[in-house]
C-alpha positions as CSV (number, residue, x, y, z in Angstrom):
1,M,-21.5,14.2,-8.4
2,H,-18.3,12.2,-8.8
3,L,-17.8,9.3,-6.5
4,G,-14.4,7.6,-6.3
5,V,-12.9,4.9,-4.2
6,I,-9.3,4.3,-3.1
7,L,-7.9,0.9,-4.1
8,P,-6.0,-1.1,-1.5
9,N,-2.8,-1.1,-3.6
10,F,-0.8,0.0,-0.5
11,G,-0.3,-1.2,3.0
12,S,0.6,-4.5,4.7
13,D,-2.6,-6.2,3.6
14,S,-2.5,-5.1,-0.1
15,S,-2.8,-7.9,-2.6
16,P,-4.0,-8.6,-6.1
17,D,-7.2,-10.2,-4.7
18,S,-8.0,-7.2,-2.5
19,I,-7.4,-4.7,-5.4
20,R,-9.6,-6.8,-7.7
21,R,-12.4,-7.0,-5.2
22,V,-12.6,-3.2,-4.8
23,A,-12.3,-2.6,-8.5
24,V,-15.0,-5.1,-9.4
25,A,-17.4,-3.8,-6.8
26,A,-16.8,-0.2,-8.0
27,E,-17.6,-1.2,-11.6
28,E,-20.7,-3.1,-10.5
29,L,-22.1,-0.6,-7.9
30,G,-21.8,2.5,-10.0
31,F,-18.7,4.3,-8.7
32,D,-17.3,6.8,-11.2
33,S,-13.6,5.9,-10.5
34,V,-11.0,3.9,-8.7
35,W,-7.8,5.4,-7.4
36,A,-4.3,4.0,-6.9
37,T,-1.7,5.5,-4.6
38,E,2.1,6.0,-5.2
39,H,5.2,5.7,-3.1
40,I,8.3,4.1,-4.6
41,I,10.7,3.6,-1.7
42,V,10.4,5.0,1.8
43,G,12.4,5.6,4.9
44,P,11.3,4.8,8.5
45,E,8.8,7.6,8.6
46,G,6.8,6.2,5.6
47,V,6.8,2.5,6.4
48,D,3.3,2.6,7.9
49,P,1.4,2.4,5.6
50,Y,3.7,2.9,2.5
51,G,6.3,0.2,3.0
52,R,4.4,-2.0,0.6
53,V,2.9,-0.3,-2.5
54,Y,2.0,-1.7,-5.9
55,D,2.9,0.7,-8.7
56,P,-0.2,2.7,-9.5
57,L,0.0,2.9,-13.3
58,V,0.9,-0.8,-13.7
59,T,-2.0,-1.6,-11.3
60,L,-4.5,0.5,-13.3
61,G,-3.3,-1.0,-16.6
62,W,-4.1,-4.4,-15.2
63,I,-7.5,-3.2,-14.0
64,A,-8.2,-1.7,-17.4
65,G,-8.0,-5.1,-19.0
66,W,-11.0,-6.5,-17.1
67,T,-13.2,-3.5,-16.5
68,E,-15.2,-1.5,-19.1
69,R,-16.7,1.6,-17.5
70,V,-15.0,2.8,-14.3
71,A,-12.4,5.6,-14.6
72,L,-8.8,4.9,-13.5
73,G,-7.2,7.4,-11.3
74,T,-3.9,8.1,-9.5
75,S,-4.1,9.7,-6.1
76,I,-1.4,10.6,-6.6
77,V,1.6,10.2,-8.9
78,L,4.7,11.8,-7.4
79,V,5.7,13.9,-10.5
80,P,9.1,15.1,-9.3
81,L,10.3,11.5,-9.0
82,H,9.5,10.7,-12.6
83,H,11.2,11.8,-15.9
84,P,8.3,13.7,-17.5
85,I,8.8,12.2,-21.0
86,N,8.5,8.7,-19.5
87,L,5.5,9.6,-17.5
88,A,3.8,11.2,-20.5
89,K,4.4,8.0,-22.5
90,E,3.0,5.8,-19.7
91,A,-0.1,8.0,-19.3
92,A,-0.7,8.3,-23.0
93,T,-0.5,4.5,-23.3
94,L,-2.9,3.8,-20.5
95,Q,-5.3,6.5,-21.8
96,E,-5.4,4.8,-25.2
97,L,-5.5,1.2,-24.0
98,S,-8.3,2.0,-21.4
99,G,-10.5,3.8,-23.9
100,G,-9.9,7.3,-22.4
101,R,-10.5,6.4,-18.7
102,L,-7.3,7.8,-17.1
103,R,-7.6,10.6,-14.5
104,L,-4.0,11.5,-13.7
105,G,-3.8,12.8,-10.2
106,V,-0.5,14.4,-9.5
107,G,1.4,15.7,-6.4
108,M,4.7,17.0,-5.4
109,G,5.6,14.6,-2.5
110,W,6.1,15.1,1.2
111,H,8.5,12.3,2.2
112,E,12.0,13.7,2.0
113,D,13.7,10.4,2.6
114,E,12.1,9.1,-0.7
115,F,13.7,11.8,-2.7
116,R,17.1,11.4,-0.9
117,I,17.1,7.6,-1.5
118,M,16.3,8.1,-5.2
119,G,18.9,10.9,-5.6
120,V,16.3,13.6,-6.5
121,P,16.5,17.0,-4.9
122,F,13.6,17.7,-2.5
123,R,14.1,21.4,-2.7
124,G,12.6,23.0,-5.8
125,R,10.3,19.9,-6.6
126,G,7.2,22.1,-7.1
127,R,8.9,24.2,-9.8
128,R,10.3,21.2,-11.6
129,A,6.9,19.4,-11.4
130,S,5.1,22.4,-13.0
131,E,7.5,22.4,-15.8
132,A,7.1,18.6,-16.2
133,L,3.4,19.0,-16.5
134,R,3.8,21.7,-19.2
135,L,6.1,19.4,-21.1
136,M,3.7,16.4,-20.8
137,K,0.8,18.5,-22.1
138,A,3.0,19.7,-25.0
139,L,3.8,16.1,-25.9
140,W,0.2,15.0,-25.7
141,R,-0.8,17.8,-28.1
142,G,1.8,16.7,-30.7
143,E,4.2,19.6,-30.2
144,S,7.7,18.7,-31.6
145,S,9.7,21.3,-29.6
146,F,9.8,22.4,-25.9
147,R,12.1,24.7,-24.1
148,G,12.3,24.8,-20.3
149,E,14.7,25.2,-17.5
150,Q,15.1,21.5,-16.8
151,W,14.1,19.9,-20.1
152,S,14.2,20.9,-23.7
153,F,13.9,19.2,-27.1
154,E,13.5,19.9,-30.8
155,D,12.3,18.0,-33.8
156,A,10.9,15.2,-31.6
157,T,8.1,12.7,-32.4
158,F,5.9,11.4,-29.7
159,A,2.9,9.0,-30.1
160,P,0.3,7.8,-29.4
161,L,-1.3,11.2,-28.8
162,P,-4.0,10.6,-26.2
163,R,-7.5,11.6,-27.3
164,P,-8.9,13.0,-25.2
165,E,-5.9,14.1,-23.1
166,P,-5.9,12.6,-19.6
167,E,-7.5,15.0,-17.1
168,L,-4.9,16.4,-14.7
169,W,-6.1,16.3,-11.1
170,I,-3.8,18.5,-9.1
171,G,-3.2,17.4,-5.5
172,G,-2.1,19.5,-2.6
173,S,-3.6,22.3,-0.5
174,S,-0.9,25.0,-0.5
175,A,-1.1,28.2,-2.4
176,P,1.4,26.9,-5.1
177,A,-0.8,23.8,-5.5
178,L,-3.9,26.0,-6.1
179,R,-2.0,28.1,-8.7
180,R,-0.9,24.9,-10.4
181,A,-4.5,23.6,-10.4
182,L,-5.8,26.9,-12.0
183,E,-3.0,27.1,-14.6
184,L,-2.4,23.5,-15.5
185,G,-5.1,21.3,-14.1
186,D,-8.6,20.2,-14.8
187,V,-9.6,19.4,-11.2
188,W,-8.3,20.4,-7.8
189,H,-7.8,17.2,-5.8
190,P,-6.9,18.4,-2.3
191,S,-5.4,16.0,0.1
192,R,-6.8,14.6,3.4
193,R,-5.1,17.5,5.1
194,S,-7.6,20.0,3.6
195,D,-10.8,20.9,5.4
196,A,-14.2,21.9,4.1
197,D,-13.8,25.5,5.1
198,H,-10.7,25.8,2.9
199,V,-12.7,24.3,0.0
200,R,-15.5,26.7,0.6
201,R,-13.2,29.7,0.5
202,V,-11.5,28.5,-2.7
203,K,-14.9,27.9,-4.4
204,E,-16.1,31.3,-3.4
205,E,-13.0,32.8,-5.1
206,H,-12.9,30.4,-8.0
207,P,-16.5,29.2,-8.5
208,T,-15.8,27.4,-11.8
209,M,-13.0,25.3,-10.4
210,R,-13.9,21.7,-10.2
211,V,-13.0,20.3,-6.7
212,V,-13.0,16.6,-5.8
213,P,-11.1,16.0,-2.5
214,R,-9.7,12.8,-1.2
215,T,-11.2,12.5,2.3
216,R,-12.8,10.3,4.9
217,P,-16.4,9.1,4.6
218,E,-17.5,11.0,7.7
219,L,-16.3,14.3,6.2
220,V,-18.1,13.8,2.8
221,D,-21.2,15.9,3.7
222,A,-19.1,18.8,4.8
223,F,-17.1,18.9,1.6
224,L,-20.2,18.6,-0.6
225,D,-21.9,21.4,1.4
226,A,-18.7,23.5,0.8
227,G,-19.2,23.1,-3.0
228,A,-17.1,20.1,-3.9
229,E,-18.3,18.3,-7.1
230,G,-17.5,14.9,-5.6
231,V,-15.2,12.9,-3.3
232,V,-12.7,10.1,-3.4
233,V,-12.8,8.0,-0.2
234,T,-11.5,4.8,1.3
235,L,-14.2,2.2,2.2
236,G,-13.8,-1.0,4.0
237,D,-15.7,-3.6,2.0
238,R,-18.4,-4.2,-0.6
239,A,-21.2,-3.6,1.9
240,A,-19.7,-0.2,2.9
241,M,-19.3,0.7,-0.8
242,Q,-22.9,-0.3,-1.5
243,E,-24.2,1.8,1.4
244,F,-22.1,4.8,0.2
245,V,-23.5,4.7,-3.3
246,R,-27.1,4.3,-1.9
247,R,-26.6,7.4,0.2
248,Y,-25.0,9.7,-2.3
249,R,-26.5,8.6,-5.7
C-alpha cells in the first residue's frame, strides 16, 4: 500500500523549515512519497490557501539533494500553464538527479483567474494538456518528431532521457480525467472532491487501474475498502505522521 504525505509548500505558514520537517519525517518514518502542490498566481478566490506557494519542482529538487529513499511527487502540476517541452525537460532532469524518484502528478486546473492572469485560454485546457502529455512521453522516449494540433517538431534532440520514465499520476475526477488516466497515465490520482463510492465504481469497471487518491485522514479507510492502492494525505506534525504509519503499515 502506497502512503504519501502532502508537503506544506503552500499556505500562509509555508516555509523551508516546515517543508524540511515533513520531508525528513517522511523519509525516516517509512512513507513512500512526499507531494508538493502547484499554483503560480491567483486571484481573490484562490488566495486562501494558494496566495503563497513554493514552486513544486524546484522544491522537490531541493529535497532530492538531502533525501535518499522517499519518492518525490507533484499533486499536482497544472499542465496547461506550462510549455510541455520545458515541463518535459524539468521532469527528466529531476528524475535523473533524484535517482528515479519522481512521480509526476498532473491536472488541468480549476482557477480561471490564474489562466486569465497568465494569458492562457481556460477553455480547451484538457485537450491541450492531453496533447502535452503525449508530447512529453514522446520526448522521454527519444522520439525526434512529433505532430499535434498545438505543437509539432522534426529532427529534434532531447536529453537526458529519463530511465525509467517518470510515472504519470493523472488528477481529476471527471470522465475526461478518467479517460486520460486510462490512455496516458500510470496511476489515477483523484482529488479531494472524489468519494469512495466513485472509486469503487471505477475499480469495478477497471480493476487493473492503480488508484491513489489525495484525501483526508478520516476518509482513508473508506478509500482503501473501495479498492484504492494507497492514499496521499495531509498530516499535522511528526506525531500524527508516526501514528498514521503505525496504523496503516
